[in-house]
C-alpha positions as CSV (number, residue, x, y, z in Angstrom):
1,M,7.2,38.6,-1.1
2,R,6.4,36.1,1.6
3,P,2.7,35.8,2.5
4,S,1.7,37.3,5.9
5,F,0.2,35.5,8.8
6,F,-3.1,37.2,8.0
7,T,-3.1,35.8,4.5
8,F,-3.0,32.3,6.0
9,L,-5.8,33.2,8.4
10,S,-8.0,34.4,5.4
11,R,-7.6,30.9,4.0
12,G,-8.9,29.4,7.2
13,R,-12.3,28.7,5.8
14,R,-10.8,26.5,3.1
15,A,-8.7,24.8,5.7
16,C,-11.8,24.0,7.8
17,V,-13.5,22.5,4.7
18,L,-10.5,20.3,4.0
19,A,-10.3,19.3,7.7
20,A,-13.9,18.2,7.7
21,L,-13.4,16.3,4.5
22,S,-10.4,14.5,5.9
23,A,-12.3,13.7,9.1
24,S,-15.2,12.1,7.1
25,L,-12.7,10.1,5.1
26,L,-10.9,9.0,8.2
27,A,-14.2,7.9,9.8
28,S,-14.9,5.7,6.8
29,T,-11.5,4.1,6.8
30,P,-11.5,0.7,8.7
31,T,-9.3,0.3,11.7
32,A,-10.5,-3.3,12.1
33,H,-13.2,-5.5,10.6
34,A,-16.4,-5.5,12.7
35,D,-16.1,-9.3,13.1
36,G,-12.5,-9.0,14.5
37,D,-10.7,-10.9,11.7
38,D,-8.3,-8.1,11.0
39,A,-4.6,-8.6,11.8
40,P,-1.3,-6.8,11.2
41,L,0.6,-7.9,8.1
42,A,3.1,-10.6,9.1
43,A,5.9,-8.9,7.0
44,A,5.0,-5.3,7.8
45,P,3.1,-5.0,11.1
46,D,2.6,-1.2,10.8
47,Y,-0.1,-2.0,8.1
48,S,-3.1,-4.2,8.7
49,R,-4.8,-6.6,6.3
50,A,-8.0,-4.6,6.4
51,E,-6.1,-1.4,5.7
52,V,-4.5,-2.9,2.6
53,D,-7.8,-4.4,1.4
54,Y,-9.5,-1.0,1.8
55,L,-6.7,0.8,0.0
56,V,-6.8,-1.7,-2.9
57,R,-10.6,-1.4,-3.2
58,T,-10.8,2.4,-3.0
59,E,-7.6,3.8,-4.5
60,H,-7.9,2.6,-8.1
61,V,-5.2,-0.1,-7.8
62,A,-4.7,-1.8,-11.1
63,H,-1.3,-3.6,-10.5
64,L,0.5,-4.9,-7.5
65,S,3.2,-2.3,-8.0
66,D,0.5,0.4,-7.4
67,V,0.2,-0.7,-3.8
68,F,4.0,-0.7,-3.2
69,L,5.1,2.3,-5.2
70,R,2.2,4.7,-5.2
71,R,-0.3,3.9,-2.4
72,T,2.0,3.1,0.6
73,S,5.5,4.0,1.8
74,L,6.7,0.4,1.8
75,A,9.0,0.7,-1.1
76,F,10.2,4.1,-0.1
77,T,11.2,2.9,3.4
78,G,12.9,-0.3,2.1
79,A,10.3,-2.5,3.8
80,V,9.6,-4.6,0.7
81,S,10.5,-8.3,1.0
82,G,9.6,-11.5,-0.8
83,P,7.2,-12.5,1.9
84,L,5.6,-9.1,1.9
85,V,5.1,-9.2,-1.9
86,H,3.3,-12.5,-1.5
87,E,1.2,-11.3,1.5
88,I,0.0,-8.1,-0.2
89,G,-0.3,-10.1,-3.5
90,E,-2.8,-12.4,-1.7
91,I,-4.9,-9.5,-0.3
92,T,-4.8,-7.6,-3.6
93,A,-5.8,-10.7,-5.6
94,N,-8.8,-11.4,-3.3
95,A,-9.9,-7.7,-3.3
96,L,-9.8,-7.5,-7.1
97,G,-10.8,-11.0,-8.0
98,W,-7.6,-12.0,-9.7
99,S,-6.9,-15.6,-10.6
100,P,-4.0,-17.4,-9.0
101,N,-2.2,-17.0,-12.4
102,R,-2.8,-13.3,-12.5
103,R,-1.6,-12.9,-8.9
104,S,1.6,-14.8,-9.7
105,E,2.2,-12.7,-12.8
106,E,1.7,-9.4,-10.8
107,E,4.1,-10.6,-8.2
108,D,6.7,-11.5,-10.8
109,A,6.2,-8.3,-12.7
110,F,6.6,-6.2,-9.5
111,I,9.8,-8.0,-8.5
112,A,11.2,-7.6,-12.0
113,E,10.2,-3.8,-12.0
114,L,12.1,-3.4,-8.7
115,A,15.2,-5.0,-10.2
116,A,15.1,-3.2,-13.6
117,A,13.9,0.3,-12.7
118,H,15.0,0.7,-9.2
119,R,18.0,-1.7,-8.9
120,V,16.4,-3.4,-5.9
121,H,16.9,-7.2,-5.8
122,L,14.8,-8.9,-3.2
123,V,16.3,-11.8,-1.4
124,S,14.8,-14.4,0.8
125,G,16.0,-15.3,4.3
126,D,18.5,-17.8,2.8
127,G,20.0,-15.1,0.5
128,S,18.5,-16.5,-2.7
129,E,16.7,-14.2,-5.2
130,A,13.0,-13.7,-4.3
131,A,12.0,-14.8,-7.8
132,A,13.5,-18.2,-7.0
133,L,10.9,-18.6,-4.2
134,R,8.4,-20.0,-6.8
């Protein structure tokens, strides 16, 4: 049997608690750095550098693939590109203290995972494989 409208109303108290929690989380999410150095991502302007940095630092990101496959809609919407992998790789590496070598390994591993598990082969502007950008 389908729940009645009144059943949903009785759950209103929980909804208010969840709404208050969401509002407090929203208030703590940066929309821009206080010193004004935030900017949209060059390869995905719907996301900002501060937003990605915040996400990486607070959402238990361990690998670059976490950002693309589990913390944003970038892979789902087909927005992933070689330049975007490098741009988010830079932000992630800075936030997590990765060495340049670790950053390169994470970028290569993500590109390889896209190809092997999802049959997505990134290409650069000239049509060459993204892995060949190195």
